[in-house]
C-alpha positions as CSV (number, residue, x, y, z in Angstrom):
1,X,131.3,143.8,61.3
2,X,134.8,142.5,62.4
3,X,135.4,145.8,64.4
4,X,132.1,145.6,66.0
5,X,132.4,141.9,67.0
6,X,136.1,142.6,68.3
7,X,134.9,145.6,70.3
8,X,131.9,143.6,71.7
9,X,134.2,140.8,72.8
10,X,136.5,143.2,74.4
11,X,134.0,145.2,76.3
12,X,132.3,141.9,77.6
13,X,135.5,140.5,78.8
14,X,136.7,143.8,80.4
15,X,133.4,144.1,82.2
16,X,133.8,140.6,83.4
17,X,137.4,141.2,84.5
18,X,136.4,144.4,86.4
19,X,133.5,142.5,88.1
20,X,135.9,140.0,89.4
21,X,138.4,142.3,90.7
22,X,136.0,144.7,92.3
23,X,134.5,141.4,94.0
24,X,137.9,141.3,95.7
25,X,137.8,145.0,96.9
26,X,134.4,144.5,98.2
27,X,135.4,141.4,100.2
28,X,138.3,143.2,102.0
29,X,136.1,144.4,105.0
30,X,135.0,140.9,105.8
31,X,138.3,139.3,105.5
32,X,139.8,141.9,107.7
33,X,137.9,140.4,110.6
34,X,139.2,136.9,110.0
35,X,142.0,135.2,112.2
36,X,145.1,133.9,110.4
37,X,144.0,130.4,110.3
38,X,140.6,131.3,109.1
39,X,142.1,133.7,106.4
40,X,144.2,130.9,105.0
41,X,141.3,128.6,104.9
42,X,138.9,130.9,103.4
43,X,141.5,132.2,100.6
44,X,142.4,128.4,99.9
45,X,138.9,127.5,99.6
46,X,137.2,130.2,97.7
47,X,140.0,130.8,95.4
48,X,140.8,127.2,94.2
49,X,140.4,127.0,90.6
50,X,140.3,130.6,90.1
51,X,143.6,131.1,88.4
52,X,142.8,129.4,85.2
53,X,139.2,130.6,84.7
54,X,139.8,134.2,85.7
55,X,143.2,134.3,83.9
56,X,141.7,133.3,80.7
57,X,139.1,135.9,80.9
58,X,141.8,138.7,81.7
59,X,144.3,137.5,79.1
60,X,141.1,137.4,76.8
61,X,140.2,140.9,77.8
62,X,143.7,142.2,77.2
63,X,144.1,140.3,73.6
64,X,140.5,141.4,72.4
65,X,141.3,144.9,73.3
66,X,144.6,145.0,71.7
67,X,143.0,143.6,68.6
68,X,140.2,146.1,68.8
69,X,142.9,148.8,69.0
70,X,144.6,147.6,66.0
71,X,141.3,147.5,64.1
72,X,140.8,151.1,65.1
73,X,144.0,152.5,64.1
74,X,143.6,155.7,62.0
75,X,140.5,156.5,64.1
76,X,142.3,158.9,66.4
77,X,140.5,159.2,69.6
78,X,138.9,156.0,69.2
79,X,142.2,154.2,68.8
80,X,143.7,156.3,71.6
81,X,140.9,155.1,73.9
82,X,141.3,151.5,72.9
83,X,145.2,151.5,73.3
84,X,144.6,153.2,76.9
85,X,142.4,150.3,77.7
86,X,144.8,147.8,76.4
87,X,147.6,149.4,78.6
88,X,145.3,149.4,81.7
89,X,144.7,145.7,81.1
90,X,148.3,144.9,80.7
91,X,149.0,146.7,83.8
92,X,146.4,144.5,85.7
93,X,148.2,141.5,84.4
94,X,151.7,142.7,85.4
95,X,150.4,143.7,89.0
96,X,149.0,140.2,89.4
97,X,152.1,138.3,87.9
98,X,154.7,140.5,89.7
99,X,152.9,141.3,93.2
100,X,149.8,139.0,93.7
101,X,150.8,135.7,92.2
102,X,153.8,135.4,94.8
103,X,151.3,136.1,97.5
104,X,148.9,133.6,96.5
105,X,151.7,131.0,96.2
106,X,152.6,131.6,99.9
107,X,149.1,131.3,101.1
108,X,148.4,128.3,98.9
109,X,151.4,126.7,100.5
110,X,150.1,127.4,103.9
111,X,147.3,125.7,106.1
112,X,145.3,126.7,109.1
113,X,147.7,124.7,111.1
114,X,150.8,126.3,109.5
115,X,150.1,130.1,108.9
116,X,152.8,132.3,107.6
117,X,154.1,134.5,110.5
118,X,153.4,137.5,108.4
119,X,150.0,136.4,107.1
120,X,148.5,139.9,108.1
121,X,150.8,141.8,105.8
122,X,150.1,139.3,103.1
123,X,146.5,139.7,103.5
124,X,146.8,143.6,103.3
125,X,149.1,143.6,100.5
126,X,146.8,141.2,98.6
127,X,144.0,143.6,99.0
128,X,145.9,146.6,98.1
129,X,147.1,145.4,94.9
130,X,143.7,144.1,94.0
131,X,142.6,147.7,94.6
132,X,145.0,148.8,92.0
133,X,144.0,146.2,89.6
134,X,140.3,147.4,90.2
135,X,141.2,150.9,89.4
136,X,142.8,149.6,86.2
137,X,140.0,147.6,85.3
138,X,137.6,150.2,85.5
139,X,139.9,152.8,83.9
140,X,139.9,150.1,80.9
141,X,136.1,149.9,80.9
142,X,135.5,153.7,81.0
143,X,137.9,153.9,78.1
144,X,136.1,151.4,76.2
145,X,132.6,152.5,76.9
146,X,134.0,156.2,76.0
147,X,135.3,154.8,72.6
148,X,131.9,153.0,71.7
149,X,129.9,156.2,72.7
150,X,132.3,158.4,70.7
151,X,131.5,156.3,67.5
152,X,127.7,156.2,68.4
153,X,127.7,159.9,68.7
154,X,128.9,160.6,65.2
């Protein structure tokens, strides 16, 4: 029952994580039409307070998936899939910490009256790194679903 609970929590939190990051990717087309001042306003309005909430979900997804990996040790393919999902989620956190968080800090420090000169580059990089995170999130979700289906097929 512990393994089932851990994998359920892991799968749920990873699905939520993938949903959030895919939302960023889907919003790209609309945000590409915004002017610099409006882009800064939208970013600072929409994403205010997201860091703690979404960060907790993403960290929870990673930790619960890592826990599920440990609980499935010795089950070869199932363990491998859980471990792969853990690495994908860790990669997501790494991309956020190293590449996206500094962009977020610059945009948060800006206002519609004082837009960074390179705001268009910041916007493009923000979306590109979120696309990378989306790929990692979906890969983690696929690995976790595959692990569950593998167990169910036995």
